[in-house]
N, C-alpha and C positions, 0 to 999 in steps of 0.2 A: 318120609325119608328125605334126607338132605341131598342137595345136588352132588356133593362129594360121594355119598353112599351110592347114589344112582350110577355115577360114572364108574366107581369101583366095581359095582355089580356088572355093568356092561363090559368092562375090560375082562372080567373073569369069564365071560362067555364068548370072547372073540373066537371065531371059528377058523382062524388061520394059524393058530398055535397058542401056547401059553405065554402070557406076558406078565411080568412083575409090575405091580401097580404101586405108585408112591405119590403122596400129596405133600408138598412142602414149598417153602420159599426157595429161591434159586441157590443161595449159599448152602442150605441144608440139603438140597437136592444134589449138589455137587459132592458132598460127603457121602451120601447114600449110594450114589452111582458107582463110587470106587469099588464097592463090594457087592453090587447088585447082581442078581441073576438076570441075564439078558435073554431074550428081548425085553424091552421095558415100555411101559405106557406111563409117562410122568405127567401128572397134573400139577401145574404151577399154582402157587398160592393165588387165590382169587382176591385181588386188591380192592375191588369196588363193586357196586351194584347200582342199578338205576331203579327208582320207584316210578311206576306208571299209574297216575291217578285216573281212574275210570269212573264214569257216572254210576250211581247206585251204591257208592261206598266201597267198592272193590279197589284194592291197591295191588297192582301187578308188580312183578319184579323182573329185572333182566340182568343177567350176569355175563361179563366177558370171561371166557374160559380159554386157557392156553395149555395145550398138550404137546408132548413130544412122544412120538411112537417110533421106535427104532431098535436097532440091534448093534452090538459091539462090532467094530470094524478094525482093520489093521491100519496103523498109522501111515503106512506107505501104500495103501490101496489106491488104485487108479479109479477114476469115475466109473469106468466100465466094470471093474471088479466090485464096486459098491452097489451097482444097479440092482442085483438080486435082493439085497437087504431093503432097498428103497421100495421095490415092488411088493415085498411082503408087508411093509409098513403101509403102503397105499391100500392094499386089500384090507388090512386091519382097520384103517381109517374109514373105509366104506362100510365095514361091518359095524363099527362104533356108531357112525351116523345113522345107519338104518335102525339099529337097536334103540338109540336115543329118540328117534322120531316116533317110535311105537312103544315106548316104555310104559308099562302099566304096573300098578301095585297088585297085591294078591286078590283084591276084590274086582280087578278089571278096570280100575279107574286110570285114565291116561294122566301121567305125571309131568309131561313136557308139552306146553302149549305150542311153542315154536322153537326152531333151531335154525341158525344161519351160519354159514361159513364166511368169515370175514377175510381169512387168509390161510393159504396152505402152501408151505415152502418145502420143496424136496431138496435133499442134499446131505452132504457130509458135515458132521459136527466134529471138528478136531479139537480135543481138549476142552470142550464146553463143560463136560462133567469129569474132567481129569482122565477121560478115556476117549478114544476115537470111536465115534458112533455114526451110523448113517440111518436116515429115516425121514420123517415128515414132522414139521412143526405145524400144528393145526390150531388156528384161532377161531373160536366160535362165539356167538351170542346166543344164550339160552334163556328162554322164558319158561320157568316152571309153571305148572298149573296151580293157581291159587284159588281155592274154593271158598274160603271164609272171607266175609266182608268185615269191615271195621265199624263198630258201633260207637257213636259219640253221644 
């Protein structure tokens, strides 16, 4: 499974509600969000990866991942009025992180070596996606499990 497929599967199992999932570059995400079913879990295009050279011929990989988890808000909402949406997003983030840490394939093999949160921002997003939304921007570093070595 690809990292995108894993994240999509995890989002489909969030226990705090049903979230629409989309993976795209920011401009494309903007167009999608105009007609999206909220709440959303948006995975922004993964622009880079880091190869980790390990003894024994194994080459690991590390991906910076950015997600927005949130719900549609009113343009004139106060911070206090937006707080319940941010709280739902916080619970969804905790659920996503827990699932990613323990994600296994159908054979029971762990597919994520490690995951770390590099930044989590709570707040309102006014017109980021041509809609007002409140939630959490979550930046992660994910190292998928690589079980195959490289033969030369």
